[in-house]
N, CA and C of each residue as an Amber inpcrd file, in Angstrom:
protein
   381
  34.3230000  73.4410000  47.9980000  34.5820000  73.0630000  46.5300000
  33.7480000  74.0020000  45.7670000  32.3330000  74.2380000  46.2050000
  31.5610000  74.9990000  45.4800000  32.1760000  76.5190000  45.1030000
  32.8770000  77.0970000  46.0880000  33.5290000  78.3550000  45.8520000
  34.5360000  78.2060000  44.8120000  35.3070000  77.1610000  45.0200000
  36.5000000  76.9320000  43.7900000  35.9000000  76.8310000  42.3790000
  34.8890000  75.8990000  42.3970000  34.2270000  75.8690000  40.9740000
  33.6690000  77.0620000  40.4950000  33.0150000  77.9400000  41.4290000
  32.4450000  79.1580000  40.9950000  33.7150000  80.1090000  40.5360000
  34.7320000  80.0200000  41.3280000  35.9620000  80.9270000  40.7900000
  36.3280000  80.5870000  39.4870000  36.2540000  79.2970000  38.9510000
  36.6920000  78.9130000  37.7450000  35.5290000  79.0530000  36.7610000
  34.3840000  79.5710000  37.1680000  33.3130000  79.7880000  36.1290000
  32.3530000  78.7460000  36.0370000  32.3700000  77.7630000  36.8960000
  31.6520000  76.6240000  36.7290000  30.5200000  76.4370000  37.9030000
  29.2870000  76.2020000  37.6340000  28.3030000  76.0000000  38.5570000
  28.3020000  74.6940000  39.1700000  28.4280000  74.4480000  40.4170000
  28.4110000  73.1610000  41.0220000  27.3650000  72.2830000  40.6270000
  26.2600000  72.8930000  40.4740000  24.8910000  72.0390000  40.0490000
  24.9520000  71.6080000  38.8710000  25.8640000  72.0290000  37.9060000
  26.0400000  71.1560000  36.5490000  27.0920000  70.0870000  36.6090000
  27.5550000  69.7620000  37.6810000  28.5790000  68.6180000  37.7040000
  28.0070000  67.6600000  38.7350000  28.0610000  66.3930000  38.5350000
  27.6530000  65.4050000  39.4360000  28.5750000  64.1060000  38.9590000
  28.4600000  63.0170000  40.0920000  29.2100000  61.8700000  39.7690000
  28.6440000  61.1670000  38.5170000  27.4640000  61.3630000  38.2570000
  26.9450000  60.7060000  36.9330000  27.7150000  61.2610000  35.7450000
  27.9110000  62.6400000  35.7400000  28.6960000  63.3700000  34.6520000
  29.9210000  62.8030000  34.4210000  30.7150000  62.5350000  35.5330000
  32.1530000  61.9260000  35.2780000  31.9930000  60.4860000  34.7720000
  31.0620000  59.6820000  35.3880000  30.9580000  58.1990000  34.9540000
  30.5330000  58.2450000  33.5610000  29.5440000  59.0520000  33.1840000
  29.0180000  58.9130000  31.7450000  30.1890000  59.3190000  30.9710000
  30.8370000  60.3440000  31.1460000  31.8460000  60.9790000  30.3160000
  32.8720000  60.0340000  30.0950000  33.2600000  59.3960000  31.0530000
  34.3950000  58.4580000  31.0220000  33.9840000  57.0580000  30.1900000
  32.8310000  56.6210000  30.4590000  32.1860000  55.7540000  29.8230000
  32.0650000  55.8110000  28.2090000  31.5920000  57.1150000  27.9010000
  31.3730000  57.4900000  26.4910000  32.9740000  57.5690000  25.9770000
  33.7810000  58.0850000  26.5550000  35.1070000  58.2060000  26.0820000
  35.7820000  56.8050000  25.7420000  35.5210000  55.8550000  26.6720000
  36.0120000  54.4620000  26.5230000  35.3500000  53.7670000  25.3900000
  34.0320000  54.0990000  25.0570000  33.2350000  53.2290000  24.1640000
  33.2390000  53.7040000  22.7820000  33.8820000  54.9550000  22.5080000
  33.7540000  55.5680000  21.1930000  35.3190000  56.0300000  20.6310000
  35.1980000  56.3190000  19.4200000  36.4760000  56.9390000  18.6590000
  37.3880000  56.0920000  18.3660000  37.0500000  54.6860000  18.4430000
  37.9700000  53.5690000  17.9330000  37.2070000  52.2610000  17.7840000
  37.7840000  51.3880000  16.8850000  37.1850000  50.1260000  16.6500000
  37.9610000  49.0840000  17.7120000  38.8170000  49.5620000  18.4820000
  39.4750000  48.6630000  19.4960000  39.1730000  49.1250000  20.7770000
  37.9050000  49.4990000  21.3210000  37.5510000  49.9860000  22.4200000
  37.5580000  48.8830000  23.6180000  37.5670000  49.1130000  24.8380000
  37.5690000  47.9080000  25.8120000  36.0550000  47.4500000  25.7390000
  35.8760000  46.1790000  26.1970000  34.5970000  45.5460000  26.3840000
  33.5040000  46.3130000  26.9550000  32.2740000  46.4800000  26.3080000
  31.1720000  47.0730000  26.8550000  31.0140000  46.5900000  28.3450000
  31.2480000  45.3060000  28.6420000  30.8420000  44.8590000  30.0260000
  31.8400000  45.3660000  31.0440000  33.1470000  45.6010000  30.4780000
  34.1710000  46.0160000  31.4860000  33.8340000  47.5440000  31.6940000
  33.5620000  48.2300000  30.6100000  33.0550000  49.5840000  30.9760000
  31.9210000  49.8750000  31.8800000  30.9440000  49.1030000  31.6470000
  29.7480000  49.1470000  32.6300000  29.9380000  48.8910000  33.9070000
  30.7750000  47.8430000  34.0550000  31.3160000  47.3150000  35.5180000
  32.1570000  48.5060000  36.1130000  33.0670000  48.9920000  35.3210000
  33.9950000  50.0110000  35.9620000  33.0540000  51.3570000  36.2950000
  31.9940000  51.6500000  35.5520000  31.2400000  52.7320000  35.9330000
  30.3810000  52.4980000  37.1260000  30.3050000  51.2140000  37.4430000
  29.4250000  50.8510000  38.6450000  27.8930000  50.7280000  38.2460000
  27.6010000  50.4220000  37.0280000  26.3870000  50.2140000  36.5490000
  25.9170000  48.7680000  36.5490000  24.7180000  48.6310000  36.8260000
  24.2080000  47.2280000  36.8480000  23.7930000  46.8550000  35.3890000
  24.1160000  45.6110000  35.0840000  23.9740000  45.1600000  33.7370000
  22.4480000  44.8130000  33.4930000  21.8770000  44.3290000  34.5480000
  20.3380000  43.9300000  34.4550000  20.1680000  42.2830000  34.1710000
  19.2230000  41.8230000  34.8220000  18.6810000  40.5350000  34.6470000
  19.7810000  39.4180000  34.7160000  19.8980000  38.5770000  33.7020000
  20.7880000  37.3480000  33.8920000  22.2210000  37.7880000  33.6210000
  22.2660000  39.0690000  33.0560000  23.7170000  39.5490000  32.9040000
  24.4490000  39.7130000  34.1800000  23.7870000  40.2660000  35.1740000
  24.3560000  40.4650000  36.5260000  24.8160000  39.3090000  37.1530000
  24.2650000  38.0150000  36.8270000  24.5560000  36.8640000  37.4380000
  25.7510000  36.1680000  36.7960000  25.7470000  36.3430000  35.3850000
  26.9440000  35.3890000  34.7410000  28.1070000  36.3540000  34.0620000
  27.9350000  37.5230000  33.9910000  28.9480000  38.4040000  33.5360000
  29.5820000  39.0670000  34.7170000  30.9210000  38.7500000  34.9350000
  31.6200000  39.1770000  36.1580000  32.8110000  40.1550000  35.8730000
  33.2720000  40.6120000  36.8540000  34.4090000  41.5890000  36.7160000
  35.7310000  40.7130000  36.3680000  36.4380000  41.2330000  35.5160000
  37.7730000  40.6180000  35.1310000  38.7780000  41.6780000  35.1370000
  39.8400000  41.2570000  35.6740000  40.9310000  42.4510000  35.9590000
  41.5180000  42.9580000  34.6800000  41.6240000  42.0490000  33.5950000
  42.2760000  42.4440000  32.3760000  41.3570000  43.5870000  31.6240000
  40.0460000  43.2600000  31.6980000  39.0650000  44.2660000  31.1620000
  38.9420000  45.5150000  31.9190000  39.2250000  45.4620000  33.2140000
  39.0770000  46.5380000  34.0200000  40.5140000  47.3790000  33.8430000
  41.4780000  46.8260000  33.7260000  42.6720000  47.4690000  33.4520000
  42.8690000  48.2520000  32.0740000  42.2890000  47.3410000  31.0770000
  41.8910000  48.0170000  29.7390000  41.1420000  49.2290000  29.6410000
  40.0980000  49.3960000  30.6790000  39.3280000  50.4150000  30.8120000
  39.9680000  51.7000000  31.5640000  40.6550000  51.3480000  32.5960000
  41.4520000  52.2850000  33.2990000  42.5280000  53.0200000  32.4580000
  43.2490000  52.1980000  31.6580000  44.3210000  52.7460000  30.9980000
  43.7130000  53.6720000  29.7240000  42.4320000  53.2290000  29.0760000
  41.8080000  53.7620000  28.1410000  41.3010000  55.2950000  28.6080000
  40.5910000  55.2590000  29.7850000  40.0730000  56.5680000  30.1650000
  41.0840000  57.2780000  30.7250000  42.3030000  57.0830000  30.9640000
  43.4610000  57.9210000  31.4060000  44.0770000  58.5950000  30.2740000
  43.6300000  58.0840000  28.9510000  43.9910000  58.9050000  28.0550000
  45.2510000  58.2650000  27.0320000  45.5300000  57.0390000  27.5580000
  46.7060000  56.5010000  26.7300000  46.0290000  56.0790000  25.4150000
  47.1060000  56.1120000  24.4830000  46.5350000  55.8760000  22.9320000
  46.5380000  54.3800000  22.8880000  45.3520000  54.0000000  22.7710000
  45.0440000  52.5570000  22.6390000  45.3990000  51.6900000  21.5110000
  45.5480000  52.4570000  20.3580000  46.0380000  51.7920000  19.2700000
  47.3850000  51.9170000  18.7990000  48.2310000  52.2440000  19.8400000
  49.7460000  52.4280000  19.6080000  50.3770000  51.4320000  20.7640000
  51.7020000  51.3830000  20.4200000  52.4540000  50.5870000  21.4480000
  52.7180000  51.3910000  22.6270000  52.5150000  52.6570000  22.5870000
  52.6660000  53.4600000  23.8640000  51.6280000  53.0430000  25.0020000
  50.5910000  52.4870000  24.5360000  49.4200000  52.0830000  25.4650000
  50.0220000  51.3000000  26.6840000  51.0070000  50.4110000  26.4590000
  51.6830000  49.7370000  27.5780000  52.6610000  50.3610000  28.2990000
  52.8590000  51.7880000  28.0990000  53.8440000  52.5540000  28.5920000
  53.7330000  52.5820000  30.1470000  54.7480000  52.5010000  30.9370000
  54.5210000  52.7210000  32.4740000  54.4220000  54.2540000  32.7490000
  54.0200000  54.6320000  33.7600000  53.8290000  56.1840000  34.2930000
  55.3300000  56.5210000  34.4970000  55.5240000  57.8850000  34.4480000
  56.8830000  58.4600000  34.6510000  57.5460000  58.1220000  35.8870000
  58.8140000  58.1860000  35.8700000  59.5860000  57.9760000  37.2450000
  60.5210000  59.1450000  37.2650000  60.5550000  59.8440000  38.3780000
  61.4970000  60.7270000  38.6700000  62.7930000  60.4370000  39.0190000
  63.9120000  60.4920000  38.4490000  65.2600000  60.0820000  38.7400000
  65.7910000  61.0000000  39.7590000  65.6830000  62.2420000  39.8020000
  66.2530000  63.1930000  40.4670000  65.4540000  63.3590000  41.9430000
  65.8620000  64.5680000  42.6100000  65.2090000  64.8430000  43.8200000
  64.0250000  65.6490000  43.8260000  63.6740000  66.1580000  44.9330000
  62.3990000  67.0720000  45.0100000  62.3470000  68.2180000  44.1130000
  63.6010000  68.9160000  44.0010000  63.5720000  69.9300000  43.0010000
  63.1120000  69.6900000  41.6090000  63.4110000  68.5620000  41.1650000
  62.9530000  68.1640000  39.8160000  61.3180000  67.9380000  39.7670000
  60.7710000  67.2680000  40.8020000  59.3250000  67.0700000  41.0210000
  58.6680000  68.3710000  41.1650000  59.2530000  69.2180000  41.8770000
  58.6210000  70.7100000  41.9910000  58.6640000  71.3530000  40.7330000
  59.6740000  71.3220000  39.8580000  59.8440000  72.0910000  38.6320000
  58.7850000  71.4000000  37.6090000  58.6610000  70.0180000  37.7010000
  57.8220000  69.3150000  36.7320000  56.3320000  69.7290000  37.0240000
  56.1000000  69.8520000  38.4140000  54.6020000  70.3380000  38.7810000
  54.3000000  71.8520000  38.5080000  55.3960000  72.6150000  38.3260000
  55.1840000  74.0050000  37.9660000  54.9440000  74.1410000  36.4310000
  55.5610000  73.2670000  35.5810000  55.4490000  73.1870000  34.2030000
  54.0030000  72.5970000  33.8840000  53.8510000  71.3740000  34.4360000
  52.5790000  70.6030000  33.9600000  51.3250000  71.0460000  34.5740000
  51.3220000  71.6900000  35.8320000  50.2230000  72.2800000  36.3940000
  50.0100000  73.7440000  36.7260000  50.5920000  74.4300000  35.7440000
  50.6400000  75.8200000  35.9960000  49.1600000  76.5100000  35.6690000
  48.4600000  75.9100000  34.8570000  47.0330000  76.5370000  34.4710000
  45.8270000  76.1080000  35.5170000  46.2500000  75.1730000  36.3210000
  45.1350000  74.5990000  37.2340000  45.1340000  75.6580000  38.3680000
  43.8110000  75.8010000  39.0400000  43.7060000  76.6840000  40.0420000
  44.5570000  76.0840000  41.3490000  44.6930000  77.1010000  42.2540000
  45.7320000  76.6690000  43.3880000  44.6430000  75.8360000  44.3520000
  45.0690000  74.6400000  44.4000000  44.0700000  73.8020000  45.4200000
  45.3020000  73.0340000  46.3480000  45.1110000  73.2910000  47.6150000
  46.0620000  72.6040000  48.4100000  46.0310000  71.2670000  48.3710000
  44.9200000  70.5820000  48.3480000  44.8510000  68.9810000  48.3250000
  45.1110000  68.3600000  46.9790000  45.1870000  69.2230000  45.7970000
  45.1800000  68.5020000  44.5490000  46.4520000  67.7530000  44.3640000
  47.5840000  68.2580000  44.6570000  48.7360000  67.7070000  44.4980000
  48.9710000  66.3820000  45.3350000  48.3270000  66.3140000  46.4430000
  48.4280000  65.2040000  47.2240000  47.4710000  64.1470000  46.8240000
  46.2530000  64.5430000  46.3460000  45.2780000  63.5960000  45.7670000
  45.7640000  62.7570000  44.5250000  46.5130000  63.6200000  43.5550000
  46.8040000  62.9060000  42.4600000  47.6290000  61.7320000  42.6790000
  48.7440000  61.7810000  43.2770000  49.6710000  60.6720000  43.6070000
  48.9310000  59.5410000  44.3680000  47.8670000  59.8850000  45.3760000
  47.2010000  58.8900000  46.0940000  46.3980000  58.1200000  45.2670000
  45.4840000  58.7470000  44.3060000  44.6870000  58.0600000  43.2960000
  45.4870000  57.1730000  42.3080000  46.7290000  57.7600000  41.7880000
  47.3670000  57.0110000  41.0430000  47.9230000  55.6580000  41.6980000
  48.2750000  55.8280000  42.8630000  48.8170000  54.6220000  43.6730000
  47.6640000  53.6680000  43.7640000  46.4310000  54.1910000  44.1980000
  45.2380000  53.4260000  44.3790000  44.9080000  52.5930000  43.0500000
  44.9770000  53.4010000  41.7670000  44.7190000  52.7430000  40.5940000
  45.7570000  51.6870000  40.2420000  47.0430000  51.9610000  40.5480000
  48.1360000  50.8620000  40.0890000  47.7870000  49.6810000  41.0440000
  47.4870000  49.7990000  42.4720000  47.5090000  48.6730000  43.2970000
  46.2160000  47.8890000  43.0570000  45.1330000  48.5860000  42.6650000
  43.8640000  47.8110000  42.6560000  43.6130000  47.2640000  41.1790000
  44.3730000  47.5010000  40.3070000  44.2340000  46.8340000  38.9750000
  45.1350000  45.8730000  38.6610000
């Protein structure tokens, strides 16, 4: 992974799981007056709330889904927010063509195209 990041001009020491969680939480919590609840954002990021809040404020699937859909980039103040992910009607050729169009700028990574559907499926089934 370090070699691939270096090939793309990124130092692996500049990236960490905190960077991703902090960035996602900041994205969810700013830019709109209709952001997901702060508690849902904190819990999704895996952060402790502290003190009595850890005891009385709990995970709620609706808040968690709201955070997930927000951090995925769906437009939270439009009706499109409730839009389901794309479904491919055709065969494998259409999927391959869509991959070439949508991911042509990404570095070649053997596992990337397998990981994206896996994590999408995990996100759909766990929320």
